[in-house]
Structure formats: structure tokens, C-alpha cells
C-alpha positions in Angstrom: 0.0 0.0 0.0 1.3 3.4 -0.8 0.7 6.2 1.7 0.4 9.9 1.6 0.0 12.2 4.6 -3.5 12.9 5.7 -4.8 10.7 2.8 -5.8 7.1 2.8 -3.4 4.9 0.8 -4.0 3.9 -2.8 -4.4 0.1 -2.9 -5.6 -0.6 -6.5 -5.4 1.0 -10.0 -7.1 0.0 -13.3 -8.2 1.4 -16.6 -11.8 1.4 -17.7 -12.5 -1.3 -20.3 -14.9 -1.2 -23.2 -17.0 -4.1 -21.9 -17.6 -2.3 -18.6 -19.6 0.5 -20.3 -23.4 0.7 -20.4 -25.7 2.1 -23.0 -24.9 5.6 -21.8 -21.2 5.1 -22.7 -20.1 5.4 -19.1 -19.0 2.9 -16.4 -21.9 0.6 -15.6 -22.8 0.4 -11.9 -21.9 -3.3 -11.7 -18.3 -2.5 -12.7 -17.9 0.0 -9.9 -18.6 -2.9 -7.6 -16.1 -5.0 -9.5 -13.4 -2.4 -9.1 -14.1 -1.9 -5.4 -14.1 -5.7 -5.0 -10.7 -6.0 -6.7 -9.5 -3.2 -4.4 -10.8 -5.1 -1.4 -8.9 -8.2 -2.6 -5.7 -6.1 -2.8 -6.3 -4.8 0.7 -6.8 -8.4 2.0 -3.6 -9.5 0.3 -1.7 -6.6 2.0 -3.1 -7.9 5.3 -1.9 -11.4 4.6 -5.2 -13.0 3.5 -4.8 -13.6 -0.2 -6.2 -16.6 -2.1 -3.3 -18.9 -1.2 -3.6 -18.0 2.5 -7.3 -18.7 2.4 -6.7 -22.1 0.8 -4.1 -22.9 3.4 -5.9 -21.6 6.5 -9.6 -22.0 5.6 -10.0 -18.3 6.7 -11.5 -15.6 4.4 -13.8 -12.7 4.6 -17.3 -11.9 3.5 -18.9 -8.6 2.9 -21.9 -8.0 5.1 -23.0 -4.6 3.7 -22.0 -2.1 1.0 -23.1 1.5 0.6 -22.0 2.9 -2.7 -22.3 6.5 -3.8 -21.7 7.6 -7.4 -20.4 11.1 -7.6 -19.2 11.6 -11.2 -19.1 9.6 -14.4 -16.2 7.5 -15.4 -15.6 6.9 -19.1 -13.7 4.5 -21.4 -9.9 4.3 -21.0 -9.9 6.5 -17.9 -7.5 5.4 -15.1 -9.0 5.0 -11.7 -7.3 4.5 -8.4 -8.9 3.2 -5.2 -7.9 4.3 -1.7 -8.9 2.4 1.5 -9.4 3.7 5.0 -10.0 1.5 8.0 -12.7 3.3 10.1 -13.2 0.7 12.8 -12.5 -2.9 13.6 -13.1 -5.6 16.2 -11.8 -9.2 16.5 -14.0 -10.3 13.5 -15.0 -7.3 11.5 -13.6 -4.4 9.5 -15.5 -1.2 8.8 -13.9 0.2 5.7 -14.2 3.2 3.4 -13.0 3.2 -0.2 -12.8 6.1 -2.6 -12.4 5.8 -6.4 -10.5 8.6 -8.0 -10.6 9.1 -11.7 -7.9 10.8 -13.8 -9.2 13.7 -15.9 -7.8 14.8 -19.3 -6.0 17.8 -17.7 -4.1 15.5 -15.4 -6.2 16.3 -12.3 -8.3 13.8 -10.4 -11.9 13.8 -9.2 -13.8 11.6 -6.8 -15.9 9.3 -8.9 -17.4 7.0 -6.3 -17.1 6.0 -2.7 -18.0 2.8 -0.8 -18.6 2.2 2.8 -18.3 -1.5 3.7 -18.6 -3.9 6.6 -16.7 -7.1 6.1 -16.3 -10.1 8.4 -13.7 -12.8 8.9 -15.2 -16.3 8.2 -14.2 -19.9 8.6 -14.8 -21.2 5.0 -15.4 -24.8 6.1 -17.9 -23.9 8.8 -19.4 -20.9 6.8 -19.4 -19.0 10.1 -17.7 -15.9 11.5 -14.5 -16.3 13.4 -11.8 -14.1 14.9 -9.1 -12.8 12.6 -5.9 -14.8 12.8 -3.2 -13.3 15.1 -0.9 -12.3 12.2 -3.7 -10.5 10.5 -4.9 -8.9 13.7 -1.4 -7.4 14.1 -1.5 -6.0 10.6 -5.0 -4.6 11.2 -3.8 -3.0 14.4 -1.0 -1.4 12.5 -3.4 -0.2 9.8 -5.7 1.2 12.5 -2.8 3.1 14.0 -1.7 4.4 10.6 -5.3 5.6 9.8 -6.2 7.0 13.2 -5.4 10.6 12.3 -7.1 10.5 8.8 -10.1 12.7 8.6 -13.4 10.9 9.0 -15.2 10.7 5.6 -18.5 12.6 5.2 -21.6 10.6 4.9 -20.5 7.5 6.8 -23.4 5.5 8.2 -26.0 7.6 6.3 -29.3 6.1 5.3 -30.8 6.3 1.8 -33.8 8.5 1.6 -35.3 11.4 -0.3 -34.5 14.6 1.6 -37.4 16.9 2.0 
């Protein structure tokens, strides 16, 4: 993971592919989820829970809830990068916040989408929650410490509804 001061680290980058576009010629909502999912896999790998570790230990994670906001369009061939911030955790769960930043033609970036997520550690054989392994708990603790001074993102925990 790369790290910048006062900014959550970038954990994933990709370019928008033609098959990811919808009939409006912008990124289809399903592919925002795909990109965030790939970013989550990269984050887990950084924490020591990649596919090989899951096969060996029988421990993985499952997403319990996602809240995605779509801020601005993303188009064909644009590069996007995803940052991840750990908001909270306990012995089984991670409360995460991801932002997708898109590169504009002038070289600047803009916030394209954000995702608030609750994920849980699971024993794949039992299909039940379980505590994070000690090695991963140590890495999560280090991540929590590194992210402790990051600003809290706006809109965390908000409910969907029509404002009147």
C-alpha cells in the first residue's frame, strides 16, 4: 500500500475497459462494484489474507454490507485508483471506506465513487464468523494506527432516503 500524509493509501489501479460501459457510454454500476471488489482483494492481500492463505488456513472474509455513492461519471480508458481507509474494527469485522479517484484529461483527479463497507472474517469450512488470525490482527492494528489521524469521511453511516 502506498501512503500519503492525511490521505488514505492507494491500494488498486485500473483502466476502464470497453466491456464495462453501459448504453450511456459510461461505467456501468456493476463494474464500480467489481473495481471496489478488486481493491478489497488487494487490501486483504496486503493484510496477509490472499487466495493462497485462504486455501491454506480456511479463513477468508465476506462482505456484510456495502453503501456505494456515485459522484461523477467515469468513461472508457480513464484510469481510476482506489484508496482504502479503516474506520473501525473488532476481532472479526472491518469497517472500511473506499474512494475511487478518476484521472481527468487535464491530469487532475476527481472523486468518482465512494464505498462504505462492513466485512467479516469467516471460517470457510464452517461458513461462520471467526476471529481474525493473530498475524492479520497485528496488521489490522498497524493499519488502524496508521489511519487513526485520517479525517473521517463525510456521509459515513448515512441512510438512503429522499431529503425533503
